[in-house]
C-alpha positions in Angstrom: 0.6 -332.5 114.2 -0.5 -330.9 110.9 -0.5 -327.2 110.3 -4.3 -327.1 110.3 -4.4 -329.0 113.7 -1.8 -326.7 115.2 -3.5 -323.6 114.1 -7.0 -324.7 115.2 -5.7 -325.5 118.6 -3.9 -322.2 118.9 -7.0 -320.3 117.9 -9.2 -322.2 120.4 -6.7 -321.5 123.2 -6.6 -317.9 122.3 -10.4 -317.5 122.3 -10.6 -319.2 125.6 -8.6 -316.4 127.2 -10.3 -313.6 125.2 -7.8 -313.2 122.4 -8.5 -312.9 118.7 -5.5 -313.6 116.6 -5.1 -312.8 112.9 -4.1 -315.4 110.3 -0.8 -313.7 109.9 0.0 -313.9 113.6 -1.1 -317.6 113.7 1.3 -318.3 110.8 4.2 -316.5 112.5 3.6 -318.2 115.8 3.6 -321.6 114.1 6.7 -320.9 112.2 8.4 -319.8 115.4 7.2 -322.9 117.3 8.3 -325.3 114.5 11.8 -323.7 114.4 12.0 -323.9 118.2 11.0 -327.6 118.1 13.6 -328.4 115.5 16.5 -326.6 117.3 15.5 -328.0 120.7 16.4 -331.4 119.5 20.0 -330.2 119.1 20.4 -327.7 121.9 18.5 -327.3 125.1 16.4 -324.2 124.5 13.5 -325.1 126.8 12.8 -327.8 129.3 9.1 -328.0 128.1 8.3 -331.0 125.9 7.4 -329.7 122.4 6.5 -332.7 120.3 2.8 -332.5 119.2 2.5 -329.1 120.9 1.2 -330.2 124.4 -1.0 -327.8 126.3 1.6 -326.4 128.7 4.1 -325.7 125.9 1.6 -323.9 123.7 0.2 -321.9 126.6 3.5 -321.0 128.2 5.4 -320.3 125.1 2.8 -318.7 122.8 -0.4 -317.6 124.6 1.2 -316.1 127.7 3.3 -313.7 125.7 0.2 -312.6 123.7 -1.6 -311.9 126.9 1.3 -309.9 128.3 1.5 -307.9 125.1 -1.9 -306.4 125.9 -0.2 -304.5 128.8 2.6 -302.9 126.7 2.4 -299.1 127.1 2.6 -298.3 123.4 2.7 -300.2 120.1 6.2 -298.8 119.3 7.8 -299.1 122.8 11.3 -300.4 123.5 11.5 -303.8 125.2 14.5 -305.5 126.7 14.0 -309.3 127.3 16.4 -310.7 129.9 17.6 -314.3 129.6 15.9 -314.9 126.2 16.9 -318.6 125.8 14.4 -320.1 123.3 12.9 -316.7 122.5 9.7 -316.7 124.5 8.2 -314.3 125.6 10.2 -311.9 123.3 9.5 -313.4 119.9 5.7 -314.0 120.3 5.4 -310.5 121.7 7.2 -309.0 118.7 5.0 -311.0 116.3 1.9 -309.8 118.1 3.0 -306.1 118.2 5.4 -305.7 115.2 6.1 -302.0 115.9 8.0 -302.6 119.2 11.7 -302.4 119.3 13.1 -305.6 120.9 16.4 -306.4 122.5 17.0 -310.0 123.5 19.7 -310.6 126.0 21.2 -314.2 126.3 24.6 -315.2 127.6 24.9 -318.6 125.8 26.3 -318.4 122.3 24.4 -321.4 120.9 21.1 -320.0 122.1 22.0 -316.7 120.5 22.6 -318.5 117.2 19.0 -319.8 117.4 17.6 -316.4 118.2 19.4 -314.8 115.3 18.1 -317.6 113.0 14.6 -317.0 114.2 14.9 -313.3 113.5 16.1 -314.1 110.0 13.5 -316.7 109.2 10.6 -314.7 110.7 11.8 -311.4 109.1 11.7 -309.5 112.4 12.9 -306.0 112.0 14.0 -303.7 114.9 15.1 -306.8 116.8 18.6 -307.2 118.3 20.3 -310.1 120.1 23.0 -309.2 122.7 25.3 -312.1 123.6 26.0 -311.1 127.2 24.9 -311.3 130.7 22.7 -308.4 131.7 25.3 -307.3 134.2 27.7 -306.7 131.4 25.3 -304.4 129.6 25.1 -302.1 132.6 28.4 -300.6 131.4 26.7 -299.3 128.2 25.4 -295.7 128.7 23.2 -296.1 125.6 21.1 -298.6 127.4 20.7 -296.7 130.7 17.1 -295.7 131.3 16.4 -296.4 127.6 13.7 -299.1 127.8 10.0 -298.8 128.3 9.6 -302.4 129.4 11.8 -305.2 130.7 10.6 -308.8 130.4 11.9 -311.4 132.8 11.2 -315.2 132.8 13.3 -318.0 134.2 15.5 -315.6 136.2 15.5 -315.8 140.0 13.7 -312.8 141.3 15.7 -311.1 144.1 15.8 -307.5 145.2 19.4 -307.3 144.1 18.5 -308.5 140.6 15.5 -306.1 140.3 17.6 -303.1 141.4 20.2 -303.9 138.8 17.6 -304.3 136.0 15.8 -301.1 136.8 18.9 -299.2 135.5 17.7 -300.1 132.0 14.1 -298.8 132.5 13.2 -295.2 131.9 11.4 -293.4 134.7 7.8 -294.5 134.5 8.9 -297.7 132.7 7.9 -301.2 133.7 9.4 -304.6 134.6 7.2 -307.6 133.5 7.8 -310.7 135.6 6.5 -314.0 134.4 5.9 -316.0 137.5 5.0 -319.6 138.1 2.8 -321.3 140.6 5.2 -320.8 143.6 6.8 -317.9 145.4 5.7 -314.3 146.1 4.9 -311.8 143.4 7.8 -309.6 144.4 10.4 -309.5 147.2 8.9 -308.2 150.4 11.6 -305.6 150.7 10.9 -304.0 147.3 12.1 -300.4 147.5 12.0 -297.2 145.5 12.3 -296.4 142.6 10.5 -299.7 142.1 6.9 -300.3 143.1 4.5 -303.1 142.5 1.7 -302.1 140.2 -0.4 -305.1 139.3 -0.6 -308.9 139.2 -2.5 -310.6 136.4 -3.3 -314.3 136.4 -2.5 -315.8 133.0 -3.7 -319.4 133.2 -5.7 -320.9 136.0 -4.7 -324.4 135.0 -1.0 -323.6 135.7 -1.5 -320.8 138.2 0.9 -318.6 136.3 1.0 -314.8 136.8 2.3 -311.7 135.1 3.6 -309.3 137.8 4.1 -305.7 136.7 6.5 -303.5 138.6 6.8 -299.8 137.8 9.8 -297.6 138.0 8.5 -294.5 139.7 9.6 -291.2 138.2 11.6 -289.0 140.4 9.3 -286.9 142.7 6.3 -289.2 142.1 4.6 -290.8 145.0 5.2 -294.5 145.7 2.0 -296.4 146.3 1.8 -298.1 149.7 0.7 -301.6 150.3 1.6 -305.0 148.9 0.1 -307.2 146.2 -2.6 -309.7 147.1 
């Protein structure tokens, strides 16, 4: 697929979901996708087929993060991406909102090598890769309640995991869960300080959702009810 074909398809898919993307963003997203495609031939960065940019790959890896970026609380917020793997949603979100400060957490060394190469080639500033499991980072006081948003994809969503992750979020901060076509939005036993805030359908064709959970500030009321 030529650059022109790739870019035309990307713009059409963006327009279909109400997004207008600049030429600079299109260029950055293509550069990221080409790099991901190249490295994925050597190490397993994503299970999605990438050759010729099939619909699911383009929509899951590029368009979904752009849609999620619209819900970031500020253009300079601090974002911690858990289990970054091949770099989506973190890198497309960073390309879309360059002012955010991004931490990518990935336990596998080879995947971290790819993430660091992507940062270098895409010239992403205020972007850090942590080679660790998120549980290991819980011992770092500088990361406690330091993040405005946590993004989570391809991580099993259990109450135990969510309660561990919330330690990184500031009071009033958010957890963005990228959910597939199966399973509930959040565990039925979700408890304070976490509260479901909203569920946004991303692509009807794949029935994918963005679930937003808020860390309720101390003393604030926790909304009752469950997502529908």
